[in-house]
C-alpha positions in Angstrom: 18.1 5.3 -130.3 16.4 8.0 -128.5 12.8 8.1 -127.5 10.6 11.5 -127.0 7.4 12.0 -125.5 4.9 14.6 -127.0 1.3 15.5 -126.1 -1.4 14.7 -128.6 -3.9 17.3 -127.5 -3.5 20.7 -128.8 -1.3 23.1 -126.3 -1.2 20.3 -124.5 1.5 22.5 -121.9 -1.8 24.0 -121.1 -3.7 21.3 -119.9 -0.4 19.5 -118.0 2.0 22.5 -117.2 5.5 22.0 -115.9 7.8 19.1 -116.3 7.2 15.5 -116.5 5.0 13.7 -113.6 6.2 13.6 -110.0 5.2 9.7 -110.2 7.6 9.1 -113.2 10.5 10.8 -112.0 10.3 8.5 -108.8 10.1 5.6 -110.7 12.9 6.4 -113.0 14.9 7.2 -110.0 13.8 3.5 -108.3 15.2 2.2 -111.8 18.4 3.9 -111.3 17.8 6.7 -114.2 18.3 10.0 -113.1 16.6 13.1 -115.1 18.3 16.0 -114.5 16.5 18.6 -116.6 12.8 17.7 -117.1 11.0 19.5 -119.8 7.5 20.5 -120.0 5.1 18.6 -122.5 5.0 19.5 -126.1 2.6 19.3 -128.7 3.5 16.3 -131.3 3.6 17.9 -135.1 3.3 16.0 -138.5 7.4 16.6 -138.8 7.8 14.8 -135.4 5.6 11.7 -136.8 7.5 11.6 -140.2 10.7 11.8 -138.7 10.2 8.9 -135.9 11.2 5.2 -136.9 8.4 4.0 -134.6 5.6 5.8 -132.9 3.8 4.4 -129.5 0.6 5.6 -128.1 0.3 4.4 -124.5 -3.1 4.0 -124.5 -5.2 3.3 -128.1 -8.6 4.2 -126.6 -7.3 7.9 -125.6 -5.1 7.9 -128.7 -6.5 6.3 -131.7 -9.7 9.2 -131.5 -7.1 11.7 -131.1 -4.6 10.7 -134.4 -7.6 10.3 -136.4 -8.8 13.9 -135.8 -5.4 15.9 -136.0 -3.4 13.5 -138.1 -5.6 11.0 -139.8 -2.9 9.1 -142.4 -1.3 8.2 -139.1 -3.4 6.5 -137.4 -2.7 2.9 -138.6 1.1 3.5 -138.6 1.3 3.9 -134.9 1.7 1.1 -132.0 -0.7 1.3 -129.8 -0.4 -0.2 -126.0 -3.0 -0.2 -123.6 -1.8 1.5 -120.4 -4.1 2.7 -117.9 -3.4 6.1 -116.3 -3.6 7.7 -113.2 -6.5 7.5 -111.5 -7.4 4.1 -113.2 -4.7 2.2 -112.1 -2.0 3.1 -109.3 0.9 4.8 -110.4 3.2 1.8 -109.8 1.0 -0.5 -111.7 1.6 1.7 -114.9 5.1 2.7 -114.7 5.5 -1.7 -114.0 3.3 -2.1 -117.3 5.1 0.7 -119.3 8.7 -0.5 -118.0 7.8 -4.4 -119.3 6.4 -3.1 -122.7 9.9 -0.8 -123.2 12.0 -3.7 -122.1 10.3 -5.7 -124.3 10.8 -3.2 -127.4 14.3 -2.6 -126.6 14.7 -6.5 -127.3 12.6 -6.5 -130.4 14.6 -3.5 -131.8 17.8 -4.9 -131.0 16.6 -8.2 -132.8 15.4 -6.2 -136.1 18.6 -4.3 -136.4 16.9 -1.2 -135.9 18.9 0.2 -133.0 21.7 1.4 -134.4 21.7 4.5 -132.7 20.6 6.6 -135.4 16.7 6.1 -135.5 14.3 7.8 -133.3 11.1 7.0 -131.6 8.2 9.1 -130.6 5.6 8.2 -127.3 2.4 9.7 -127.5 0.7 10.9 -124.5 -2.8 12.4 -124.1 -1.7 15.4 -121.8 
């Protein structure tokens, strides 16, 4: 199983240039996960959505309208979480919420037999 992250806003790299957030990199390193080659944000495509076994949108109130506008057929096929972004919450709080949700998802996928290593999950961000 592997996870990818993609932005829903068209040309998201112009709104959020550069690689992964420094807060995210710090949080990953605190958890023993090294990111050696962070990539710049990329736009989600219809092909990305079709290829994914599971699609998670981190903030429903932001992502549902964006999906409805760009990919209406996918609006009700996404699992929505409700994790606030900075500046609504401190980075540590957002990362802790994401960690809890991701850990629960890993357990769920393991229990459902969908974690055989071949699937792909997409995580949608507004960017």
